C-alpha positions in Angstrom: 19.5 -21.6 -16.4 21.1 -18.4 -17.8 21.6 -17.1 -21.3 24.7 -15.5 -22.7 24.5 -13.1 -25.6 27.6 -14.8 -27.1 25.5 -18.0 -27.8 22.8 -16.1 -29.7 19.9 -13.8 -29.0 19.0 -14.5 -25.3 15.5 -13.0 -25.7 14.7 -15.1 -28.8 16.0 -18.3 -27.3 14.2 -17.7 -24.0 10.9 -16.7 -25.8 10.9 -20.0 -27.8 11.6 -22.1 -24.7 9.0 -20.3 -22.7 6.4 -20.4 -25.6 6.7 -24.2 -25.8 6.4 -24.5 -22.0 3.5 -22.1 -21.8 1.4 -23.5 -24.7 1.1 -26.9 -23.1 0.3 -25.4 -19.7 -2.3 -22.9 -20.8 -4.0 -24.8 -23.5 -6.2 -26.8 -21.1 -7.3 -23.6 -19.4 -8.2 -21.9 -22.6 -10.3 -24.8 -23.7 -12.1 -24.7 -20.3 -12.7 -21.0 -20.6 -14.0 -21.4 -24.1 -16.7 -23.9 -23.1 -17.5 -21.9 -20.0 -17.8 -18.8 -22.2 -20.2 -20.6 -24.6 -22.3 -21.6 -21.6 -22.4 -18.1 -20.2 -23.3 -16.5 -23.5 -26.3 -18.8 -23.7 -27.6 -17.0 -20.6 -29.0 -13.5 -20.8 -27.0 -10.8 -19.1 -28.3 -9.1 -16.1 -27.6 -5.7 -14.5 -25.8 -5.8 -11.2 -23.4 -3.6 -9.4 -19.8 -4.1 -10.4 -17.9 -6.4 -8.0 -16.3 -4.1 -5.4 -13.5 -6.6 -4.6 -12.2 -6.5 -8.2 -12.1 -2.7 -8.2 -10.3 -2.5 -4.8 -7.7 -5.0 -5.9 -7.2 -3.1 -9.2 -7.0 0.2 -7.4 -4.6 -1.1 -4.7 -2.3 -2.5 -7.4 -2.3 0.9 -9.1 -1.5 2.8 -5.9 1.2 0.5 -4.6 3.0 -0.1 -7.9 6.1 1.5 -6.3 5.8 -0.1 -2.9 8.1 -3.0 -1.7 6.6 -3.0 1.8 4.0 -5.7 2.1 2.5 -4.1 5.2 2.0 -0.8 3.3 -0.1 -2.8 0.8 -2.3 -4.1 3.6 -2.9 -0.5 4.8 -4.1 0.5 1.3 -6.4 -2.5 1.2 -7.9 -1.6 4.6 -8.4 2.1 3.7 -10.1 1.2 0.4 -12.5 -1.2 2.0 -13.3 1.5 4.6 -14.1 4.0 1.8 -16.3 1.4 0.1 -18.3 0.9 3.2 -18.5 4.6 4.0 -18.4 6.5 0.7 -17.2 10.1 0.4 -20.0 12.7 -0.1 -18.5 14.6 -3.1 -21.4 17.1 -3.2 -20.6 18.2 0.3 -18.2 20.8 -1.1 -16.1 20.1 2.0 -12.3 19.6 1.6 -12.2 17.8 4.9 -14.7 15.3 3.7 -13.2 14.8 0.2 -9.7 14.5 1.7 -10.8 11.1 2.9 -10.0 10.0 -0.7 -6.4 9.7 0.5 -5.0 8.8 -2.9 -5.9 12.2 -4.5 -3.5 15.1 -4.6 -4.3 18.5 -3.0 -5.0 19.9 -6.4 -7.6 17.3 -7.1 -9.2 17.6 -3.6 -9.6 21.4 -4.0 -10.9 21.0 -7.6 -13.5 18.4 -6.5 -14.6 20.6 -3.5 -14.9 23.7 -5.7 -16.9 22.1 -8.5 -20.3 21.8 -6.6 -19.9 25.5 -5.4 -19.4 26.9 -8.9 -21.5 24.6 -11.1 -24.0 23.0 -8.7 -24.2 19.4 -7.5 -22.7 16.6 -9.4 -25.7 14.6 -10.8 -23.7 11.9 -12.7 -20.4 10.1 -12.2 -19.6 10.9 -15.8 -19.1 14.6 -14.7 -16.0 13.6 -12.7 -13.9 13.3 -15.8 -14.7 16.9 -16.7 -13.4 18.4 -13.5 -9.9 20.0 -13.8 -7.3 17.6 -12.6 -9.3 14.5 -13.4 -9.4 12.2 -16.4 -11.5 9.1 -17.3 -9.2 6.5 -15.6 -9.1 8.6 -12.4 -12.9 9.1 -12.4 -13.5 5.4 -12.8 -11.2 4.7 -9.9 -13.3 7.1 -7.7 -16.8 5.7 -8.4 -16.8 2.8 -5.9 -15.7 5.1 -3.1 -17.9 8.2 -3.5 -21.6 9.0 -3.3 -23.7 11.8 -4.7 -25.8 12.0 -1.5 -25.4 15.1 0.8 -26.5 13.4 4.0 -24.5 14.6 7.1 -23.5 12.7 10.1 -26.6 11.7 12.2 -26.6 13.9 15.3 -30.1 13.4 16.6 -31.4 11.1 19.3 -32.2 8.3 16.9 -29.1 6.1 17.0 -28.9 3.1 14.6 -26.5 0.5 15.7 -24.4 -1.3 13.0 -21.7 -3.8 13.4 -19.7 -6.3 11.3 -17.5 -9.3 12.2 -14.9 -10.8 9.9 -12.8 -13.9 10.5 -10.1 -15.2 8.2 -8.4 -18.6 8.4 -5.3 -19.3 6.2 -3.7 -22.7 6.0 -0.5 -23.5 4.0 0.6 -27.1 3.2 4.4 -27.5 3.0 7.5 -28.2 5.0 6.8 -28.2 8.7 9.0 -25.8 10.7 9.9 -27.8 13.9 11.2 -24.6 15.5 7.8 -23.0 15.5 6.0 -22.6 18.7 2.4 -22.9 17.3 0.4 -24.1 14.4 1.0 -23.0 10.8 -2.4 -21.4 10.6 -3.0 -17.7 10.2 -6.1 -16.4 12.0 -7.4 -12.8 11.6 -10.5 -11.3 13.2 -11.9 -7.8 12.7 -14.9 -6.4 14.5 -16.4 -2.9 13.9 -19.5 -1.1 15.2 -21.0 2.4 14.8 -23.9 4.1 16.6 -24.5 7.7 15.6 -21.4 9.7 16.4 -19.7 6.8 18.1 -17.7 4.0 16.5 -15.2 1.4 17.5 -13.9 -2.1 17.1 -11.0 -4.5 17.5 -8.5 -6.5 15.4 -6.7 -9.6 16.5 -4.2 -11.8 14.5 -2.1 -14.9 14.9 0.7 -15.3 12.4 1.8 -18.7 11.1 4.0 -20.5 13.7 2.8 -18.4 16.6 0.7 -19.6 19.5 -2.9 -18.5 19.5 -2.4 -16.8 22.9 0.7 -15.3 24.3 2.4 -17.6 26.9 1.1 -16.9 30.3 -1.8 -14.8 29.2 -5.2 -15.1 27.5 -4.4 -12.3 25.0 -3.9 -13.0 21.3 -0.4 -12.5 19.9 -1.6 -9.2 18.4 -4.7 -7.4 19.7 -5.8 -3.8 18.9 -8.9 -1.9 19.9 -10.3 1.6 19.9 -13.4 3.7 20.3 -14.0 7.0 18.6 -16.4 10.0 18.7 -16.9 12.2 15.6 -18.7 15.5 15.8 -19.3 18.7 13.8 -18.6 21.3 16.5 -15.4 22.4 18.2 -14.6 18.8 19.1 -14.3 17.1 15.8 -12.9 13.8 16.9 -11.8 11.9 20.0 -10.1 8.5 19.9 -9.3 6.3 22.9 -7.2 3.2 22.2 -5.1 2.5 19.1 -5.0 5.0 16.4 -2.9 6.2 13.4 -2.0 9.7 12.3 -0.5 11.5 9.4 0.3 15.2 8.8 1.7 17.1 5.9 4.2 15.1 3.9 4.8 12.7 6.8 8.3 13.8 7.6 7.5 14.1 11.3 4.4 11.9 11.9 3.0 9.3 9.5 1.7 6.0 10.7 -1.2 6.0 8.3 -0.8 5.7 4.5 2.7 5.1 3.1 3.7 7.7 0.6 5.6 5.7 -2.1 6.2 7.6 -5.3 4.4 6.3 -8.4 5.9 7.7 -11.6 2.7 7.1 -13.6 0.1 8.4 -11.2 -1.8 11.7 -11.9 -0.2 13.4 -8.9 1.3 12.9 -5.5 -0.9 12.4 -2.4 -2.5 15.2 -0.5 -0.9 16.9 2.6 -4.2 16.8 4.5 -3.8 15.7 8.1 -5.8 12.9 9.7 -6.1 10.9 12.9 -8.1 7.7 12.6 -8.7 4.5 14.5 -6.0 1.9 13.8 -7.4 -1.2 12.0 -4.3 -2.7 10.3 -2.0 -5.6 11.5 1.4 -3.9 11.6 2.3 -4.6 15.3 4.7 -1.7 15.8 3.5 1.2 13.6 0.7 2.8 15.6 -0.1 4.8 18.7 -1.9 3.6 21.8 -3.5 6.2 24.0 -5.8 9.2 23.4 -6.0 11.7 20.6 -8.3 14.6 19.9 -9.0 17.0 17.1 -10.3 20.5 17.9 -11.5 23.0 15.3 -12.6 26.6 15.4 -13.3 28.6 12.2 -10.1 28.2 10.1 -8.0 26.8 12.9 -7.5 23.1 13.7 -5.5 21.6 16.6 -4.7 17.9 17.0 -3.2 16.6 20.3 -1.9 13.0 20.8 -0.6 11.0 23.6 0.6 7.4 23.5 2.2 4.7 25.7 3.0 1.6 23.7 5.3 -1.4 23.9 7.5 -2.1 20.9 9.4 -5.2 19.7 13.2 -4.8 20.0 16.5 -6.7 20.4 17.9 -6.0 23.8 21.6 -6.3 24.5 24.0 -5.5 27.4 26.7 -3.1 26.3 30.1 -2.9 28.1 30.4 0.2 30.1 26.6 0.6 30.6 24.9 -0.3 33.9 21.6 -1.1 32.1 20.6 -3.0 29.0 20.2 -1.1 25.8 18.2 -1.4 22.5 20.4 -2.8 19.8 17.7 -2.6 17.1 13.9 -2.5 16.7 12.2 -5.6 15.4 9.7 -4.7 12.7 8.4 -8.0 11.3 5.9 -8.7 14.1 6.2 -12.5 13.8 6.9 -14.3 17.1 7.0 -18.0 16.1 10.3 -19.0 17.9 11.6 -18.6 21.4 14.2 -16.1 20.2 11.6 -14.0 18.3 9.2 -14.2 21.2 11.8 -12.7 23.5 11.8 -9.5 21.3 8.0 -9.0 21.8 7.1 -5.8 23.7 10.7 -5.6 25.0 10.7 -1.8 25.3 8.1 0.8 26.1 7.7 4.1 24.3 6.1 7.3 25.4 4.9 9.6 22.7 3.4 13.1 22.6 2.5 15.0 19.5 0.6 18.0 18.3 -0.4 19.6 15.0 -1.7 23.2 14.6 -2.9 24.3 11.1 -4.6 27.4 9.8 -6.6 27.2 6.6 -7.3 30.2 4.3 -9.0 30.3 1.0 -5.9 29.3 -1.0 -3.3 28.7 1.7 -2.8 26.1 4.4 0.0 26.6 7.1 0.9 24.3 9.9 3.3 23.1 12.5 3.9 19.6 13.9 5.8 18.6 17.0 6.6 15.1 18.3 8.5 13.8 21.3 9.6 10.1 21.8 11.1 8.6 24.9 12.1 5.0 25.4 12.4 2.9 28.6 15.9 1.9 27.5 18.5 3.8 25.6 19.2 3.0 21.9 22.8 1.9 21.4 23.7 1.0 17.8 26.7 -1.0 16.7 29.8 1.1 17.2 31.8 -0.8 14.6 29.2 -0.6 11.8 30.0 2.4 9.5 26.4 2.2 8.1 25.1 3.1 11.6 27.3 6.2 12.1 24.3 8.6 11.7 21.8 6.3 13.4 19.9 7.5 16.4 21.4 6.9 19.8 19.9 7.8 23.2 16.6 7.7 25.0 14.8 10.9 23.9 14.0 12.4 20.5 12.2 15.6 19.6 11.2 16.5 16.0 9.5 19.8 14.8 8.3 20.6 11.3 6.7 23.4 9.3 4.5 22.8 6.3 2.4 24.7 3.8 0.4 24.3 0.6 -1.0 27.0 -1.6 -3.0 27.2 -4.9 -2.2 29.9 -7.4 -4.6 29.5 -10.4 -3.5 26.2 -11.9 -0.4 25.8 -9.8 -0.2 24.0 -6.5 2.9 24.5 -4.3 3.5 22.5 -1.2 6.3 21.6 1.1 7.5 20.6 4.6 10.8 21.0 6.5 11.6 19.1 9.7 14.5 19.1 12.2 15.5 17.1 15.2 17.4 17.7 18.4 20.8 17.6 16.7 19.8 20.1 14.1 19.6 17.6 11.2 16.8 18.2 8.8 14.7 16.8 6.1 12.9 18.8 3.4 10.2 18.1 0.8 9.1 20.6 -1.8 6.6 19.9 -4.6 4.8 21.6 -7.4 1.9 20.5 -9.5 0.5 22.4 -12.4 -1.9 22.0 -15.4 -0.8 23.8 -18.5 -4.0 22.6 -20.1 -7.0 20.4 -19.3 -5.4 17.4 -20.9 -1.9 17.8 -19.4 -0.7 17.7 -15.8 2.9 17.9 -14.6 4.3 17.2 -11.1 7.8 17.7 -9.5 8.9 16.7 -6.1 12.3 17.4 -4.5 13.4 15.5 -1.4 16.4 15.8 0.9 16.9 13.7 4.0 20.0 14.9 5.9 22.4 12.3 7.5 21.5 12.1 11.1 17.8 13.0 10.7 15.5 10.5 12.2 11.8 10.4 13.1 10.5 7.2 14.6 7.0 7.7 13.4 7.7 9.6 10.3 7.7 8.4 6.7 8.1 11.0 4.0 7.5 10.5 0.3 9.5 7.7 -1.1 10.7 6.4 2.3 10.6 2.7 3.1 10.5 1.2 6.6 14.3 1.9 6.7 15.3 5.5 6.0 18.7 6.4 4.5 20.2 9.8 3.9 19.0 10.8 0.4 18.6 13.6 -2.0 16.4 13.1 -5.0 14.1 14.8 -7.5 11.1 13.1 -9.2 8.8 14.3 -12.0 5.9 12.9 -13.9 3.2 13.8 -16.3 -0.2 12.6 -17.5 -1.5 13.5 -20.9 -4.7 12.7 -22.7 -3.2 12.3 -26.1 -6.4 11.5 -27.9 -9.9 10.4 -27.1 -9.7 7.2 -25.0 -5.9 7.3 -25.1 -3.9 8.3 -22.0 -0.1 8.5 -21.7 1.8 9.0 -18.4 5.4 8.8 -17.4 8.0 9.9 -15.0 11.6 9.8 -13.8 13.2 9.8 -10.4 16.9 10.4 -9.7 18.3 9.6 -6.2 21.7 10.2 -4.6 22.7 8.5 -1.3 25.6 10.5 0.3 26.4 7.7 2.8 26.5 4.0 3.2 23.4 1.9 3.0 22.3 -1.7 2.7 24.6 -3.6 0.3 26.4 -0.3 -0.6 29.7 0.4 1.3 30.2 3.8 -0.4 27.9 6.7 -1.6 25.6 5.5 -4.5 22.9 6.7 -6.8 19.9 5.3 -8.6 17.4 6.1 -11.4 13.8 5.0 -12.0 11.9 5.6 -15.2 8.4 4.6 -16.2 6.0 5.2 -19.1 2.5 3.9 -19.4 0.0 3.9 -22.2 -3.7 3.2 -21.4 -6.3 2.8 -24.1 -10.0 2.7 -23.2 -11.9 2.3 -26.6 -15.1 1.3 -24.8 -16.4 1.1 -21.2 -15.8 -2.6 -21.2 -12.4 -2.8 -22.8 -9.1 -1.8 -21.3 -5.6 -2.0 -22.8 -2.6 -1.2 -20.5 1.1 -1.1 -21.4 3.8 -0.3 -18.8 7.5 0.0 -19.3 9.8 0.3 -16.3 13.6 0.9 -16.0 15.5 0.6 -12.7 19.2 1.3 -12.1 20.7 0.9 -8.6 24.1 0.1 -7.1 25.4 -2.8 -5.0 28.8 -3.9 -3.7 30.8 -6.3 -5.8 31.3 -9.0 -3.2 33.6 -11.1 -5.5 36.4 -8.6 -5.5 39.1 -8.4 -2.8 39.6 -5.4 -0.6 37.3 -2.4 -0.5 34.2 -3.4 -2.5 33.6 -1.5 -5.7 30.0 -0.7 -6.7 28.3 -2.5 -9.5 25.4 -1.1 -11.5 22.3 -3.2 -11.3 19.9 -2.4 -14.2 16.6 -4.1 -14.7 13.9 -3.5 -17.4 10.4 -4.8 -17.4 7.4 -4.6 -19.8 3.9 -5.4 -18.7 0.9 -5.7 -21.0 -2.6 -6.3 -19.7 -6.0 -6.6 -21.4 -9.4 -6.7 -19.7 -12.7 -7.3 -21.4 -16.1 -7.2 -19.7 -18.4 -9.3 -21.8 -21.4 -8.6 -19.6 -22.3 -7.4 -16.2 -21.5 -10.9 -14.9 -18.4 -12.0 -16.8 -14.9 -10.5 -17.1 -11.9 -11.9 -18.9 -8.3 -10.7 -18.4 -4.9 -11.4 -19.9 -1.5 -10.2 -18.7 2.0 -10.7 -20.1 5.2 -9.7 -18.2 8.8 -9.6 -19.4 11.7 -8.7 -17.2 15.4 -8.6 -17.9 18.2 -8.1 -15.3 21.3 -6.8 -17.0 23.7 -7.5 -14.1 23.1 -11.3 -14.2 21.8 -11.5 -17.7 18.7 -13.2 -16.3 15.2 -13.1 -17.9 11.7 -13.6 -16.5 8.5 -14.1 -18.4 4.9 -14.6 -17.1 1.6 -15.2 -18.8 -1.7 -15.3 -17.0 -5.4 -15.6 -17.7 -8.2 -14.3 -15.4 -11.9 -15.2 -15.4 -14.3 -13.5 -13.0 -17.9 -14.7 -13.1 -21.1 -13.9 -11.2 -23.8 -16.5 -11.3 -27.1 -15.3 -12.5 -29.5 -17.4 -10.4 -27.7 -17.6 -7.0 -25.5 -15.0 -5.2 -22.2 -16.7 -6.1 -19.0 -15.0 -7.4 -16.1 -16.9 -8.9 -12.5 -15.8 -9.5 -10.2 -18.1 -11.5 -6.6 -17.5 -12.5 -4.0 -19.6 -14.2 -0.5 -18.3 -14.9 2.7 -19.8 -16.1 6.1 -18.3 -15.5 9.8 -18.9 -16.1 12.7 -16.9 -14.7 16.4 -17.6 -14.6 16.8 -16.7 -10.9 15.4 -14.7 -8.1 16.6 -11.4 -9.5 14.2 -11.7 -12.4 11.2 -12.6 -10.2 7.8 -11.2 -11.1 5.2 -10.0 -8.7 1.5 -10.6 -9.3 -1.5 -9.2 -7.5 -4.4 -11.6 -6.8 -8.0 -11.3 -5.8 -8.3 -12.3 -2.2 -10.5 -12.3 0.8 -12.0 -9.1 2.0 -9.4 -7.0 3.9 -6.7 -9.3 2.7 -4.2 -9.3 -0.1 -1.8 -11.7 -1.9 1.2 -10.6 -4.0 3.3 -13.8 -4.6 6.8 -13.4 -6.0 7.1 -15.9 -8.8 10.6 -17.2 -9.8 12.0 -20.4 -11.2 9.9 -22.5 -13.6 6.3 -23.4 -12.9 2.6 -22.4 -12.8 0.2 -20.9 -10.3 -3.5 -21.5 -10.1 -6.1 -20.2 -7.8 -9.8 -20.5 -7.5 -12.0 -18.4 -5.2 -15.7 -18.4 -4.6 -17.8 -15.9 -2.7 -21.3 -16.8 -1.5 -23.6 -14.0 -0.4 -25.6 -16.2 2.1 -27.9 -13.3 3.1 -27.8 -9.5 3.1 -25.9 -9.7 6.4 -23.6 -12.7 5.8 -21.0 -13.6 3.2 -18.7 -16.6 2.9 -15.5 -16.8 0.9 -13.1 -19.7 0.1 -9.8 -19.6 -1.8 -7.6 -22.4 -3.0 -4.2 -21.7 -4.5 -1.5 -24.1 -5.7 2.0 -23.4 -6.9 3.4 -26.1 -9.2 7.1 -25.8 -9.4 9.2 -27.6 -12.0 12.5 -26.3 -10.5 12.4 -27.1 -6.8 15.9 -25.7 -6.2 14.5 -22.1 -6.6 11.1 -22.2 -5.0 9.9 -23.1 -1.5 7.9 -26.2 -0.7 4.8 -24.3 0.3 2.7 -25.3 -2.8 -0.9 -25.3 -1.5 -2.9 -22.7 0.3 -6.4 -22.6 1.7 -8.2 -19.5 2.9 -11.6 -19.3 4.5 -13.5 -16.2 5.5 -16.8 -15.5 7.2 -18.2 -11.9 7.3 -21.3 -10.9 9.2 -22.9 -7.5 9.2 -25.8 -6.5 11.5 
């Protein structure tokens, strides 16, 4: 159903229709919550640590607000859980240690490292909001991932062995896919151990529709493992197996944290380099081999070598004596015979190095990478969109980067170039005119023909297009407990891209108001504006570009009644100008921790109504540890989920989640309406 402004106010008409639909659906839930609330209030509150899963989900949603890549969200979740298990020692006054807080900017990392040196150790988390570059919301985000202890890495003979095992099982009920090779179950297993300076582990995964083991082998469809040594001398780190790396702004090498641009965050992410064991489930974005980090005084050298197999579509091109790579397959799902034929179809050799020099207020560095493939890449010759795509077997990329602090101003940048002298450049500036105001600008230019197979600069998705853009944002503490942030990004695409057969442009704008009148109450209002361009496929001849404009408004309210009870409400409104389509969503959350037994409950009920897929609305959900769920809701219906976590013992935890999607318009939604997830986690 669509609404036309000629027939009256579409918003008013839609709101009335949605209101009548929502009241009936949500009335029962509100009554249940009311009686549950009365029951809870009859019990005395008790003091217990805030549930870490709720904080991680909230933080991940904040960090990935601008991400469209689902796998990028999984990386954020993994990194946040790792920080929760191994908190950062903020009193260490070490920038290397504090840079593990990957979501902070360089300005914030330096300010947090300098604070203990100038004023003494931080004795209370309340001090974090007083540090230059930080405010109350940012400080609260840090608390679960930092510690005030100063204990260093254990280097003596006493080695305490720790390990953890986590297994997830996900089952979806719906239409059976007869083309699938295996069961519809998703199975994920993660194992980690640490003993003094040594650590390691493995990750295995079977996607829905895949066989548990690869045909002809006893290996899971995806299996990743590594072992690492961490020290304090010249040899800082050695990793054998699978690992991820990121340096500078990621133009050359970045298989770690994606760098999507959030227009309402305090600042852009740091340029600190890192090499870490790979623990995510993206089956093509990691290195397999050996990496080491060496350090002497203010010099640091990272060396990497990798030999890995990648998924690809192989074709035989006329005029070539051997097969060639038509395209790389990124999904990682191998649930049909055709998709299974793409698995590990080509081998890649990779060598890389990073050399950096750190001074008091200046960091300089150079990055080099070399990729070679077992088969040459040969893109479609008759596809204008692929004119600047990489062709060949060998690719070299070099880059230079820097960052410097001048009083309250942070300057940073990176420039990279490949074999054919095509380049990419990133230049940013962050400054704080006052303690209550911070401003950030970031300029990006990706030249047609520039390609880095393991690079992902700011704002890049899994597919990079030639682009020139400038983005800016600000955060301002307007009054006590009142925080305002906003930003704008303008992009220009000088060549063709997906759904655009001529040069195009785009604009993004956001503004957020957050009000924290008390520690247990949060109000959040976010307005977003998006303008992009797509081909007009209805017109004959060369397609003209149509402007696609969407506006969205999201309001959320959270109230923590006691240490064991939290209520939340969220209302979303989205309007797509091009199709005159509207989407509305209303949800209620209830999170409760039982007093007498170690049980946690998460309950959500939401109703939604959208005219079509273009007005779909995404919602983050609480999920199993090291997992995430971001369903895209469209059509007309409701979604309910119930999750319970049982702390069986100090070393064992069991979680179960049931979710159901009730769809009143089956023409728009899939038939997968029920989902069961089970998780067992053991820590020794």
